[in-house]
C-alpha positions, 0 to 999 in steps of 0.5 A: 388053242395054242398061240399062233406064232404070226412070225411063223406064219408069215414065213409059211406063206411066203415059202409057199408063195414062192414054191408056186411061183417057181412052178408058174401057178402064181404069176409074177405080175399078179404078186405085190412088189416088195423092196428094201433096196429101192428097185422096183418092177413098177413105178406105183410100187415104187412111189407107194413105198417111197411115200410112207418112207418120206413120212418117217425121214420128215421126222427124223432128227437132224444128226441121223440126217447128217450121218446119212448124207455124210455116209452117202458120200464115203460110199460114192468115194469107195465106189467111185471106180466101180461106178465109173466103170460100169457107167462107160461099159454101159453107156459108151460115153466119156473117159474112165479117168474123167468119170472117176473125178465126177464121182468123187466131185459128186460126193465131196462138193454137192451141198447138204444140211448147211445150206439150210440156214435158218432165218430170223428177225426180231423187233417192236412187233415180236419175232419171225422164224424161217425155216425150210420145209419138204415138199414130199416125194420129188418125181426125178429124172436122171440122164445117161451122161453122167448117171451116178454123179447126178443120182447121188447129187440129187439124192443129197440135195433133195433129202436134206430138206426131208424130201423123198424121191423115185427116179426114173432113170434114162434107159441106157443106164438102168443097170448101173443106176440100180446097182447104184441105188440098191447101194445108197439104200443099204446106206441110208438103212444101215445109218438109221434112215427108213428103206426106199427113201429114194427109189426107182423102176427097174425098166425106165419107159416113157410110160413110167415118166408119164405116171411118175410126172401125173402121180397125184401125191408126187408135188414137184418134178425135178426133170434133167434132159431135152426139151422134149422131156422138159415140155413133159415136165411142164404139162403135168401142171405141178411146179417143175425144177428143170434142167435143159439143154445148153450150148455154151459159147466162148469169146475170146477177144484181141485182149485176152491172153491166148495161152490161157484161153487154149490150154483152159479150152482144151482141158474143159471141152474135152473133160469126159469127151464133152458130154457135160452140158456146161462144157464149151461147145463152140469158140469166137475167135476176134480177128487179130489173134485167130491164127495165133490162137489156132497155132496155140490149140495145136501147142497144147495138143489138140489136133486141127481139122481141115475143111474137107475133114470137117465137111465129112465129120459133119455129114457122120455126126448129123442127119435129119429124121422124118420130121425134118429136125437135125439129130445127132449120131449117137454113135459119136456122142461121148466117144474118144477123139480117136473115134471121131478121127477114125471115122474120117480116115485119120490114125490119131492117139487115144491120148489126143483129147481134142479136135478142132478146126475152122467152121462159120458162125451158121455151122451145125456143130455151132449151132447144135449142142453135139456133145463130142470132143471136136470144137468149132473155131469162127473167126469174128470181126470184132468183139461185139461181132463176137458177142452178137454171135455167142447170143445167137449160138446160145439159143435163149438156153440161159445156161453157160457162157465163158469169155476171155478178154482183159477189157473190162467194159467187154466182159461187162457187155458180153455178160449183160448180153448172154444172161446165162445163169453161168458166166465164166471170165478167164476161165474153164466153163467147168469152174462156173459149177464149183466143186473141184474146178471152181469155188462154191457149191456144185450140183448137176442139175442146172435148172436154167429153164426154171430159174434156179440155177446151180440147185441146192438144198433150198431150191427143193424145200418150202419156206415156212414162217413162224411168228409170235406177235408182241412176244418172245423178244429177249432184248 
C-alpha cells in the first residue's frame, strides 16, 4: 500500500466538512471551534486554547517575551487612531482626541518585564533568591469605557510574568475588542509567542462571565467593573484582583491657588468626558474663596449652570429602577458637554469641555459616580468640613481623591482621613496614575477593593523562593 499523506487527508476532510456545513448538513454549533486569532464562539473553547498556549509561553525566553511586548506596544501606537474611532462609534462615549491619547499612553506607560525584579540575600546560612512566577491563565473582564487601552494594559501586565488570559469583554465594546484581539494575537505569533496566549469570547454574556469565573483551571480573576461584577468575582471562591468604582472628591481650601485648581480640574475632569474612574467627580470649596473659584472656572472655559438648569439635568440623568436604586441614564454617560446642554435647552459649542454649578453635599451628582462632564461644586465652611464631606462622598471606595492647599497640616489631615489608594496634591487626579499625566508606572486596573492599588506585572505573579543552605556564598 502506498504511503498516505496525512496533510492531504486533513485538507480533504477540512474541505468536505466545509461543504457539508455550507449545505446545512453539519451545524456550526456541533463543530469544535478552532482559532489562531484569539476570538472564539464559546468560552470553553477560548479557555481550552489558552491553557496550552500559556504552558508554552511560561517556558519562552525572556528575550522573546520582551520582543513580543515591544511589538504589542508598537501595534497599539500604529492602530491608536483606528481603535479610538471604532470605540467611539461602538460605545458612543468620550472624545476622539482624548481616546487617541489614552491608547498611546497605554502603550508607553504600562510596565513590563522591568517590573519583575529578582531579589536575593546572602549570609552565613546560605543564599536565597526570589523570582516572580506565573499563576497560569487569568480570567479577565474589561469595561466599555476604554476597552482597548484596558485590554492592552491587561495583556502586558499579565503576560510579562508568564500568564495567559481569557477575556470576557464588555458587550458594548465587543466588536472593537475582537478586532484588536485578532491584531494582538497576530503580533504575538509573529514575534515568537504561541497562538491564543490571550483570547476572548465573541459574544460576551453574563453566562459566559459565570463560566469564566468558575472554570476549574483558571486560578485568578481580574475584574474591572461595578459592585455587582466585583461581588460575582469574589463569589467564585478564587484569588481576585478587583478594580471597583470610584467617586473622587476634590477639596480646595482657603490657601489654594485658585487659578491652578480651576484649570487643572477642568482639564482633568473633562478628559474623555469624565469616563475615567480616576477623574474628579465633585469639588468642595471653602467659602472664603468660593466666589472667586466659580468665576475662575468660567474664565477657563467651563459653562456655569443655574439651580433650575441643574435640577432639570438631574431629572434627565438620574432615575430609580424597580428595586428603588438610583441608576444613571446611559444616554448621557461619556457624552460631550454640548449634549448635556441640549438636553436642558442650552445651545453651546462642542468645544466646551465642562459644565459646572453649585449644589449641596447630598446632591445626586455629588453622591453618584455619574461619568459625564458636569462638575458639582459644594460650598463648605472650612477645610475640616470639606474633609468630612469628601470622606462621605468617596463612600469608602478607597480609590482616588485630590486636594488643593498650601497648608501642610491640612494636606496631611486630608490624606489620612480620605484613605484612598491615590491622593493627588495640587494637581489633576489623572496625574495620580502616572503615565503621560504624571510620574511612575501606569495601569487601567486600580485595584482598590483588593488592595493592590495601581496594578503592575508583579501583582499577577507568584513569588517563588530558592534557598541554598550553607552553600553558594561567593564571598
